[in-house]
BAFI-560031 format. One record per atom (N, C-alpha, C): residue number from 1; residue in three letters; atom name; x negated, y negated, z. Coordinates in steps of 0.05 Angstrom, whole numbers. Example, Ala and Ser with C-alpha at 12.3 -4.5 7.8 and 13.67 -1.06 7.14 Angstrom:
2
 seq type atom     c1     c2     c3
   1  ALA    N   -264    114    156
   1  ALA   CA   -246     90    156
   1  ALA    C   -264     66    156
   2  SER    N   -257     45    142
   2  SER   CA   -273     21    143
   2  SER    C   -258     -1    157
This chain:
203
 seq type atom     c1     c2     c3
   1  UNK    N    -93   -311   -108
   1  UNK   CA    -92   -308   -139
   1  UNK    C    -78   -287   -147
   2  UNK    N    -62   -297   -171
   2  UNK   CA    -45   -277   -184
   2  UNK    C    -55   -277   -214
   3  UNK    N    -50   -255   -226
   3  UNK   CA    -53   -250   -255
   3  UNK    C    -30   -239   -272
   4  UNK    N    -25   -252   -293
   4  UNK   CA     -1   -241   -311
   4  UNK    C    -14   -231   -336
   5  UNK    N     -8   -211   -346
   5  UNK   CA    -19   -197   -369
   5  UNK    C      3   -197   -393
   6  UNK    N     -4   -210   -415
   6  UNK   CA     16   -212   -437
   6  UNK    C      0   -202   -463
   7  UNK    N      7   -178   -471
   7  UNK   CA     -3   -170   -499
   7  UNK    C     10   -188   -522
   8  UNK    N     -9   -198   -538
   8  UNK   CA     -4   -219   -558
   8  UNK    C    -10   -212   -587
   9  UNK    N      0   -222   -605
   9  UNK   CA     -6   -218   -634
   9  UNK    C     -3   -189   -645
  10  UNK    N    -12   -189   -671
  10  UNK   CA     -6   -163   -684
  10  UNK    C    -23   -138   -675
  11  UNK    N    -43   -146   -664
  11  UNK   CA    -60   -121   -652
  11  UNK    C    -61   -120   -624
  12  UNK    N    -44   -135   -610
  12  UNK   CA    -36   -133   -580
  12  UNK    C    -61   -141   -564
  13  UNK    N    -77   -162   -569
  13  UNK   CA    -97   -174   -550
  13  UNK    C    -83   -181   -524
  14  UNK    N    -97   -174   -503
  14  UNK   CA    -88   -182   -477
  14  UNK    C    -92   -210   -469
  15  UNK    N    -71   -223   -465
  15  UNK   CA    -77   -250   -455
  15  UNK    C    -71   -250   -426
  16  UNK    N    -89   -265   -410
  16  UNK   CA    -88   -263   -381
  16  UNK    C    -81   -291   -371
  17  UNK    N    -62   -294   -355
  17  UNK   CA    -56   -321   -340
  17  UNK    C    -62   -317   -309
  18  UNK    N    -82   -330   -302
  18  UNK   CA    -97   -326   -278
  18  UNK    C    -90   -355   -264
  19  UNK    N    -76   -351   -238
  19  UNK   CA    -66   -377   -225
  19  UNK    C    -67   -372   -196
  20  UNK    N    -66   -395   -184
  20  UNK   CA    -64   -398   -154
  20  UNK    C    -33   -405   -147
  21  UNK    N    -24   -389   -128
  21  UNK   CA      3   -390   -123
  21  UNK    C     10   -415   -107
  22  UNK    N     -8   -427    -92
  22  UNK   CA     -6   -452    -77
  22  UNK    C     -6   -479    -93
  23  UNK    N    -26   -479   -107
  23  UNK   CA    -32   -506   -124
  23  UNK    C    -21   -502   -151
  24  UNK    N    -13   -476   -159
  24  UNK   CA     -4   -473   -186
  24  UNK    C    -25   -477   -207
  25  UNK    N    -46   -483   -202
  25  UNK   CA    -69   -489   -221
  25  UNK    C    -74   -462   -236
  26  UNK    N    -81   -463   -262
  26  UNK   CA    -84   -437   -277
  26  UNK    C   -104   -439   -298
  27  UNK    N   -113   -417   -306
  27  UNK   CA   -130   -414   -328
  27  UNK    C   -118   -393   -345
  28  UNK    N   -117   -397   -373
  28  UNK   CA   -109   -377   -390
  28  UNK    C   -130   -362   -406
  29  UNK    N   -135   -336   -406
  29  UNK   CA   -157   -324   -420
  29  UNK    C   -147   -310   -444
  30  UNK    N   -158   -318   -465
  30  UNK   CA   -152   -306   -493
  30  UNK    C   -122   -304   -501
  31  UNK    N   -114   -332   -507
  31  UNK   CA    -90   -335   -515
  31  UNK    C    -85   -325   -547
  32  UNK    N    -79   -301   -551
  32  UNK   CA    -76   -293   -581
  32  UNK    C    -54   -304   -594
  33  UNK    N    -33   -316   -578
  33  UNK   CA     -9   -330   -590
  33  UNK    C      0   -349   -570
  34  UNK    N     18   -364   -576
  34  UNK   CA     31   -380   -555
  34  UNK    C     65   -377   -561
  35  UNK    N     71   -351   -563
  35  UNK   CA     99   -345   -567
  35  UNK    C    114   -345   -542
  36  UNK    N    140   -339   -541
  36  UNK   CA    158   -342   -520
  36  UNK    C    149   -331   -493
  37  UNK    N    136   -305   -497
  37  UNK   CA    128   -291   -473
  37  UNK    C    103   -306   -458
  38  UNK    N     87   -319   -475
  38  UNK   CA     64   -332   -464
  38  UNK    C     74   -358   -451
  39  UNK    N     93   -374   -468
  39  UNK   CA    104   -398   -455
  39  UNK    C    121   -390   -429
  40  UNK    N    134   -370   -428
  40  UNK   CA    148   -364   -400
  40  UNK    C    126   -358   -380
  41  UNK    N    104   -345   -385
  41  UNK   CA     83   -339   -367
  41  UNK    C     72   -361   -355
  42  UNK    N     70   -383   -370
  42  UNK   CA     54   -412   -358
  42  UNK    C     74   -429   -348
  43  UNK    N    100   -424   -353
  43  UNK   CA    121   -442   -342
  43  UNK    C    117   -452   -315
  44  UNK    N    117   -476   -308
  44  UNK   CA    114   -483   -278
  44  UNK    C     83   -485   -270
  45  UNK    N     63   -477   -289
  45  UNK   CA     37   -476   -279
  45  UNK    C     24   -503   -291
  46  UNK    N      3   -509   -278
  46  UNK   CA    -14   -529   -288
  46  UNK    C    -40   -518   -301
  47  UNK    N    -39   -513   -328
  47  UNK   CA    -58   -498   -341
  47  UNK    C    -84   -519   -346
  48  UNK    N   -103   -516   -328
  48  UNK   CA   -128   -528   -332
  48  UNK    C   -145   -521   -354
  49  UNK    N   -149   -493   -359
  49  UNK   CA   -169   -486   -378
  49  UNK    C   -157   -464   -395
  50  UNK    N   -166   -460   -421
  50  UNK   CA   -163   -439   -436
  50  UNK    C   -192   -426   -441
  51  UNK    N   -196   -403   -434
  51  UNK   CA   -222   -390   -435
  51  UNK    C   -220   -369   -454
  52  UNK    N   -240   -369   -474
  52  UNK   CA   -242   -349   -496
  52  UNK    C   -266   -330   -487
  53  UNK    N   -260   -304   -484
  53  UNK   CA   -280   -286   -482
  53  UNK    C   -297   -283   -502
  54  UNK    N   -286   -288   -527
  54  UNK   CA   -300   -293   -551
  54  UNK    C   -285   -304   -575
  55  UNK    N   -290   -310   -596
  55  UNK   CA   -280   -325   -617
  55  UNK    C   -265   -312   -640
  56  UNK    N   -261   -289   -636
  56  UNK   CA   -246   -273   -657
  56  UNK    C   -209   -281   -656
  57  UNK    N   -203   -282   -679
  57  UNK   CA   -175   -298   -683
  57  UNK    C   -157   -288   -664
  58  UNK    N   -157   -260   -658
  58  UNK   CA   -135   -248   -645
  58  UNK    C   -135   -254   -613
  59  UNK    N   -159   -270   -608
  59  UNK   CA   -160   -280   -579
  59  UNK    C   -158   -312   -579
  60  UNK    N   -154   -323   -599
  60  UNK   CA   -159   -352   -602
  60  UNK    C   -132   -366   -615
  61  UNK    N   -115   -352   -628
  61  UNK   CA    -99   -362   -647
  61  UNK    C    -76   -379   -632
  62  UNK    N    -70   -371   -607
  62  UNK   CA    -49   -391   -596
  62  UNK    C    -62   -414   -580
  63  UNK    N    -88   -415   -581
  63  UNK   CA   -103   -438   -567
  63  UNK    C    -92   -468   -573
  64  UNK    N    -91   -473   -601
  64  UNK   CA    -82   -498   -611
  64  UNK    C    -58   -508   -599
  65  UNK    N    -36   -493   -602
  65  UNK   CA     -9   -500   -592
  65  UNK    C     -7   -502   -560
  66  UNK    N    -26   -484   -545
  66  UNK   CA    -25   -489   -520
  66  UNK    C    -34   -512   -510
  67  UNK    N    -57   -521   -526
  67  UNK   CA    -70   -547   -518
  67  UNK    C    -50   -571   -520
  68  UNK    N    -38   -567   -542
  68  UNK   CA    -19   -592   -547
  68  UNK    C      3   -593   -528
  69  UNK    N     13   -569   -516
  69  UNK   CA     36   -571   -499
  69  UNK    C     25   -572   -468
  70  UNK    N      1   -563   -460
  70  UNK   CA     -6   -564   -433
  70  UNK    C    -31   -584   -428
  71  UNK    N    -45   -595   -450
  71  UNK   CA    -71   -608   -445
  71  UNK    C    -93   -595   -435
  72  UNK    N    -92   -568   -433
  72  UNK   CA   -112   -551   -423
  72  UNK    C   -139   -559   -436
  73  UNK    N   -163   -555   -426
  73  UNK   CA   -191   -556   -439
  73  UNK    C   -196   -529   -447
  74  UNK    N   -210   -531   -475
  74  UNK   CA   -218   -503   -484
  74  UNK    C   -246   -497   -481
  75  UNK    N   -252   -472   -467
  75  UNK   CA   -279   -463   -463
  75  UNK    C   -287   -439   -478
  76  UNK    N   -312   -440   -490
  76  UNK   CA   -321   -414   -502
  76  UNK    C   -349   -417   -503
  77  UNK    N   -365   -392   -503
  77  UNK   CA   -395   -392   -501
  77  UNK    C   -403   -406   -525
  78  UNK    N   -427   -419   -521
  78  UNK   CA   -436   -440   -542
  78  UNK    C   -444   -421   -568
  79  UNK    N   -453   -393   -566
  79  UNK   CA   -458   -378   -590
  79  UNK    C   -434   -371   -603
  80  UNK    N   -408   -376   -596
  80  UNK   CA   -384   -370   -612
  80  UNK    C   -368   -394   -615
  81  UNK    N   -383   -420   -614
  81  UNK   CA   -369   -444   -621
  81  UNK    C   -361   -444   -652
  82  UNK    N   -378   -428   -666
  82  UNK   CA   -372   -430   -696
  82  UNK    C   -344   -417   -700
  83  UNK    N   -334   -397   -684
  83  UNK   CA   -312   -385   -687
  83  UNK    C   -286   -402   -690
  84  UNK    N   -290   -426   -676
  84  UNK   CA   -269   -447   -675
  84  UNK    C   -261   -457   -700
  85  UNK    N   -280   -455   -722
  85  UNK   CA   -272   -467   -746
  85  UNK    C   -281   -452   -770
  86  UNK    N   -298   -429   -768
  86  UNK   CA   -308   -414   -786
  86  UNK    C   -294   -391   -790
  87  UNK    N   -285   -384   -813
  87  UNK   CA   -266   -361   -820
  87  UNK    C   -285   -333   -818
  88  UNK    N   -309   -335   -829
  88  UNK   CA   -327   -315   -829
  88  UNK    C   -328   -304   -803
  89  UNK    N   -330   -325   -784
  89  UNK   CA   -339   -319   -755
  89  UNK    C   -316   -310   -739
  90  UNK    N   -292   -320   -742
  90  UNK   CA   -270   -313   -728
  90  UNK    C   -251   -289   -740
  91  UNK    N   -258   -280   -763
  91  UNK   CA   -247   -259   -776
  91  UNK    C   -218   -259   -785
  92  UNK    N   -208   -286   -785
  92  UNK   CA   -179   -289   -788
  92  UNK    C   -171   -276   -817
  93  UNK    N   -188   -277   -837
  93  UNK   CA   -182   -270   -865
  93  UNK    C   -175   -237   -863
  94  UNK    N   -183   -223   -845
  94  UNK   CA   -179   -195   -847
  94  UNK    C   -145   -191   -839
  95  UNK    N   -132   -208   -824
  95  UNK   CA   -106   -203   -820
  95  UNK    C    -89   -224   -832
  96  UNK    N    -98   -247   -839
  96  UNK   CA    -84   -272   -853
  96  UNK    C   -101   -285   -873
  97  UNK    N   -103   -274   -895
  97  UNK   CA   -118   -283   -918
  97  UNK    C   -109   -312   -925
  98  UNK    N   -128   -330   -926
  98  UNK   CA   -125   -359   -933
  98  UNK    C   -120   -373   -909
  99  UNK    N   -114   -362   -886
  99  UNK   CA   -106   -379   -863
  99  UNK    C   -132   -386   -849
 100  UNK    N   -132   -414   -836
 100  UNK   CA   -153   -422   -824
 100  UNK    C   -149   -430   -794
 101  UNK    N   -172   -433   -779
 101  UNK   CA   -167   -443   -753
 101  UNK    C   -186   -469   -749
 102  UNK    N   -174   -486   -734
 102  UNK   CA   -192   -510   -730
 102  UNK    C   -187   -522   -701
 103  UNK    N   -205   -514   -683
 103  UNK   CA   -204   -520   -657
 103  UNK    C   -233   -533   -649
 104  UNK    N   -233   -547   -625
 104  UNK   CA   -259   -560   -617
 104  UNK    C   -260   -555   -587
 105  UNK    N   -282   -545   -578
 105  UNK   CA   -288   -537   -553
 105  UNK    C   -290   -563   -533
 106  UNK    N   -281   -560   -509
 106  UNK   CA   -284   -586   -489
 106  UNK    C   -308   -577   -473
 107  UNK    N   -318   -553   -472
 107  UNK   CA   -337   -542   -456
 107  UNK    C   -349   -521   -469
 108  UNK    N   -374   -519   -471
 108  UNK   CA   -392   -494   -482
 108  UNK    C   -405   -478   -460
 109  UNK    N   -400   -455   -456
 109  UNK   CA   -407   -439   -433
 109  UNK    C   -433   -427   -438
 110  UNK    N   -447   -422   -415
 110  UNK   CA   -474   -408   -414
 110  UNK    C   -470   -388   -393
 111  UNK    N   -493   -369   -396
 111  UNK   CA   -492   -347   -376
 111  UNK    C   -498   -360   -348
 112  UNK    N   -481   -352   -330
 112  UNK   CA   -484   -361   -302
 112  UNK    C   -467   -383   -293
 113  UNK    N   -456   -396   -314
 113  UNK   CA   -435   -416   -308
 113  UNK    C   -412   -411   -291
 114  UNK    N   -400   -427   -277
 114  UNK   CA   -378   -422   -259
 114  UNK    C   -356   -439   -268
 115  UNK    N   -328   -429   -269
 115  UNK   CA   -305   -442   -276
 115  UNK    C   -289   -441   -253
 116  UNK    N   -279   -466   -241
 116  UNK   CA   -266   -467   -219
 116  UNK    C   -239   -482   -224
 117  UNK    N   -216   -472   -209
 117  UNK   CA   -191   -483   -211
 117  UNK    C   -174   -472   -189
 118  UNK    N   -160   -487   -175
 118  UNK   CA   -141   -475   -155
 118  UNK    C   -156   -459   -133
 119  UNK    N   -178   -465   -126
 119  UNK   CA   -193   -449   -106
 119  UNK    C   -203   -423   -117
 120  UNK    N   -201   -415   -142
 120  UNK   CA   -208   -394   -154
 120  UNK    C   -235   -399   -173
 121  UNK    N   -254   -378   -172
 121  UNK   CA   -278   -382   -189
 121  UNK    C   -282   -359   -202
 122  UNK    N   -288   -364   -228
 122  UNK   CA   -294   -345   -250
 122  UNK    C   -321   -350   -260
 123  UNK    N   -341   -332   -256
 123  UNK   CA   -369   -332   -263
 123  UNK    C   -372   -319   -290
 124  UNK    N   -387   -334   -309
 124  UNK   CA   -393   -326   -336
 124  UNK    C   -412   -307   -335
 125  UNK    N   -413   -285   -348
 125  UNK   CA   -432   -268   -353
 125  UNK    C   -435   -263   -386
 126  UNK    N   -459   -272   -397
 126  UNK   CA   -460   -268   -427
 126  UNK    C   -464   -238   -434
 127  UNK    N   -448   -230   -450
 127  UNK   CA   -447   -202   -457
 127  UNK    C   -445   -196   -488
 128  UNK    N   -464   -204   -502
 128  UNK   CA   -462   -202   -531
 128  UNK    C   -460   -177   -541
 129  UNK    N   -453   -173   -564
 129  UNK   CA   -454   -145   -580
 129  UNK    C   -430   -146   -597
 130  UNK    N   -407   -147   -586
 130  UNK   CA   -382   -152   -604
 130  UNK    C   -384   -176   -621
 131  UNK    N   -390   -197   -609
 131  UNK   CA   -396   -224   -619
 131  UNK    C   -422   -237   -607
 132  UNK    N   -433   -256   -620
 132  UNK   CA   -459   -267   -607
 132  UNK    C   -453   -283   -580
 133  UNK    N   -429   -290   -578
 133  UNK   CA   -420   -308   -555
 133  UNK    C   -402   -295   -536
 134  UNK    N   -398   -267   -537
 134  UNK   CA   -378   -252   -519
 134  UNK    C   -389   -259   -491
 135  UNK    N   -370   -262   -474
 135  UNK   CA   -371   -262   -446
 135  UNK    C   -355   -243   -431
 136  UNK    N   -363   -237   -407
 136  UNK   CA   -346   -223   -385
 136  UNK    C   -342   -246   -364
 137  UNK    N   -318   -247   -351
 137  UNK   CA   -311   -267   -333
 137  UNK    C   -311   -248   -306
 138  UNK    N   -323   -256   -283
 138  UNK   CA   -326   -243   -262
 138  UNK    C   -312   -262   -238
 139  UNK    N   -292   -245   -223
 139  UNK   CA   -284   -259   -200
 139  UNK    C   -288   -240   -176
 140  UNK    N   -310   -249   -161
 140  UNK   CA   -324   -232   -144
 140  UNK    C   -304   -230   -116
 141  UNK    N   -288   -246   -111
 141  UNK   CA   -273   -248    -88
 141  UNK    C   -250   -226    -90
 142  UNK    N   -240   -223   -113
 142  UNK   CA   -219   -204   -119
 142  UNK    C   -228   -178   -133
 143  UNK    N   -255   -176   -138
 143  UNK   CA   -267   -155   -156
 143  UNK    C   -258   -151   -180
 144  UNK    N   -255   -172   -196
 144  UNK   CA   -242   -169   -222
 144  UNK    C   -261   -175   -243
 145  UNK    N   -259   -160   -268
 145  UNK   CA   -274   -166   -290
 145  UNK    C   -257   -169   -314
 146  UNK    N   -261   -193   -326
 146  UNK   CA   -246   -196   -353
 146  UNK    C   -268   -191   -375
 147  UNK    N   -267   -167   -390
 147  UNK   CA   -286   -162   -404
 147  UNK    C   -284   -165   -435
 148  UNK    N   -261   -179   -442
 148  UNK   CA   -256   -183   -470
 148  UNK    C   -258   -160   -487
 149  UNK    N   -273   -158   -507
 149  UNK   CA   -279   -136   -528
 149  UNK    C   -302   -126   -522
 150  UNK    N   -316   -128   -498
 150  UNK   CA   -340   -115   -494
 150  UNK    C   -339    -86   -484
 151  UNK    N   -324    -85   -461
 151  UNK   CA   -319    -57   -448
 151  UNK    C   -285    -55   -445
 152  UNK    N   -279    -28   -455
 152  UNK   CA   -255    -17   -452
 152  UNK    C   -251      7   -433
 153  UNK    N   -230     19   -426
 153  UNK   CA   -228     43   -416
 153  UNK    C   -240     66   -433
 154  UNK    N   -261     78   -426
 154  UNK   CA   -274     98   -442
 154  UNK    C   -285     91   -472
 155  UNK    N   -293     64   -473
 155  UNK   CA   -303     57   -494
 155  UNK    C   -315     25   -496
 156  UNK    N   -327     20   -517
 156  UNK   CA   -335     -9   -521
 156  UNK    C   -326    -18   -548
 157  UNK    N   -330    -46   -552
 157  UNK   CA   -322    -60   -574
 157  UNK    C   -334    -54   -596
 158  UNK    N   -325    -60   -621
 158  UNK   CA   -335    -54   -646
 158  UNK    C   -360    -73   -651
 159  UNK    N   -381    -61   -668
 159  UNK   CA   -406    -74   -669
 159  UNK    C   -411    -76   -701
 160  UNK    N   -389    -77   -719
 160  UNK   CA   -393    -80   -744
 160  UNK    C   -385   -105   -759
 161  UNK    N   -378   -124   -743
 161  UNK   CA   -370   -147   -752
 161  UNK    C   -390   -168   -758
 162  UNK    N   -386   -190   -770
 162  UNK   CA   -402   -215   -770
 162  UNK    C   -408   -220   -743
 163  UNK    N   -437   -227   -735
 163  UNK   CA   -443   -235   -710
 163  UNK    C   -446   -214   -691
 164  UNK    N   -439   -184   -695
 164  UNK   CA   -444   -163   -677
 164  UNK    C   -472   -153   -680
 165  UNK    N   -476   -145   -654
 165  UNK   CA   -508   -133   -652
 165  UNK    C   -505   -108   -634
 166  UNK    N   -508    -85   -649
 166  UNK   CA   -508    -59   -633
 166  UNK    C   -526    -57   -606
 167  UNK    N   -550    -69   -616
 167  UNK   CA   -572    -68   -592
 167  UNK    C   -563    -85   -570
 168  UNK    N   -553   -109   -572
 168  UNK   CA   -543   -129   -553
 168  UNK    C   -520   -114   -539
 169  UNK    N   -501    -99   -550
 169  UNK   CA   -478    -86   -538
 169  UNK    C   -488    -66   -520
 170  UNK    N   -509    -52   -527
 170  UNK   CA   -518    -31   -507
 170  UNK    C   -530    -45   -483
 171  UNK    N   -545    -69   -484
 171  UNK   CA   -557    -84   -464
 171  UNK    C   -533    -94   -447
 172  UNK    N   -510   -104   -459
 172  UNK   CA   -494   -117   -444
 172  UNK    C   -476    -97   -426
 173  UNK    N   -472    -71   -439
 173  UNK   CA   -459    -53   -421
 173  UNK    C   -478    -44   -396
 174  UNK    N   -503    -43   -400
 174  UNK   CA   -520    -38   -378
 174  UNK    C   -519    -60   -357
 175  UNK    N   -514    -83   -369
 175  UNK   CA   -514   -108   -350
 175  UNK    C   -490   -106   -335
 176  UNK    N   -465    -99   -345
 176  UNK   CA   -439    -95   -332
 176  UNK    C   -445    -73   -311
 177  UNK    N   -453    -49   -318
 177  UNK   CA   -457    -25   -303
 177  UNK    C   -473    -31   -277
 178  UNK    N   -492    -52   -280
 178  UNK   CA   -512    -56   -259
 178  UNK    C   -499    -76   -236
 179  UNK    N   -475    -86   -241
 179  UNK   CA   -460    -99   -220
 179  UNK    C   -455    -84   -195
 180  UNK    N   -459    -94   -173
 180  UNK   CA   -459    -77   -146
 180  UNK    C   -430    -71   -139
 181  UNK    N   -422    -47   -138
 181  UNK   CA   -395    -40   -126
 181  UNK    C   -377    -36   -148
 182  UNK    N   -352    -32   -138
 182  UNK   CA   -329    -28   -158
 182  UNK    C   -315    -52   -167
 183  UNK    N   -304    -52   -191
 183  UNK   CA   -291    -76   -201
 183  UNK    C   -265    -65   -216
 184  UNK    N   -245    -81   -216
 184  UNK   CA   -220    -75   -232
 184  UNK    C   -223    -89   -258
 185  UNK    N   -225    -74   -280
 185  UNK   CA   -233    -85   -305
 185  UNK    C   -206    -88   -320
 186  UNK    N   -204   -115   -332
 186  UNK   CA   -181   -124   -346
 186  UNK    C   -193   -129   -376
 187  UNK    N   -191   -111   -394
 187  UNK   CA   -202   -114   -421
 187  UNK    C   -184   -127   -442
 188  UNK    N   -196   -135   -464
 188  UNK   CA   -184   -151   -485
 188  UNK    C   -164   -135   -500
 189  UNK    N   -162   -110   -499
 189  UNK   CA   -140    -94   -510
 189  UNK    C   -136    -69   -494
 190  UNK    N   -114    -57   -494
 190  UNK   CA   -104    -33   -483
 190  UNK    C   -105    -35   -451
 191  UNK    N   -108    -10   -438
 191  UNK   CA   -101    -12   -409
 191  UNK    C   -124    -21   -392
 192  UNK    N   -121    -26   -366
 192  UNK   CA   -140    -32   -349
 192  UNK    C   -156     -6   -337
 193  UNK    N   -174     -9   -324
 193  UNK   CA   -193     11   -314
 193  UNK    C   -210      2   -292
 194  UNK    N   -227     21   -280
 194  UNK   CA   -244     12   -258
 194  UNK    C   -275     19   -264
 195  UNK    N   -292      1   -257
 195  UNK   CA   -319      3   -264
 195  UNK    C   -331     30   -255
 196  UNK    N   -324     37   -234
 196  UNK   CA   -334     63   -220
 196  UNK    C   -326     88   -236
 197  UNK    N   -303     84   -249
 197  UNK   CA   -297    108   -267
 197  UNK    C   -310    105   -295
 198  UNK    N   -313     81   -304
 198  UNK   CA   -328     80   -328
 198  UNK    C   -360     82   -329
 199  UNK    N   -370     85   -304
 199  UNK   CA   -400     89   -299
 199  UNK    C   -405    119   -307
 200  UNK    N   -386    136   -304
 200  UNK   CA   -392    163   -313
 200  UNK    C   -397    167   -339
 201  UNK    N   -393    150   -361
 201  UNK   CA   -396    153   -387
 201  UNK    C   -422    141   -395
 202  UNK    N   -438    125   -376
 202  UNK   CA   -458    109   -384
 202  UNK    C   -482    115   -367
 203  UNK    N   -484    139   -357
 203  UNK   CA   -509    144   -341
 203  UNK    C   -531    152   -359
């Protein structure tokens, strides 16, 4: 299993290309754009899935073009499905007034679902707070967490948006902290970190 990290868009959301070196099957997590750097990252790969950790514009803007070029299936939690077409939910007006997004999910995710490709398994953990349908993706074999905008190094995601719930965010952080052992955290923005290091802030 390999992971490529590409900061995308005007606020540098982290796009992750997760793939198996043997089969070349891949999933792309949070394509904030489908610019030349992302195109280069998926070149030669069979992109099976586009997985959105949540539906804010900076994490989904590249999905439409990527679907057209790769035929990948779009996956998002059921509670963020509205973000695929509703500007108030995906917040696109904050950066691009008047612009809209029109996408359709191929699969709506729920807590505990598993996404499999190329011998890789990503487990869905529902971690609302930043948005109603925010998720964290767990790869237990390689001890990886893709936390979207829920958990960052020394911080958590904003909870003052449409669909945000501060109380749910607190519960979600506790849920992540309750995972057994250490994990390498790959967040939606900024630098990576490790769960054991983050635990000191949430005792």
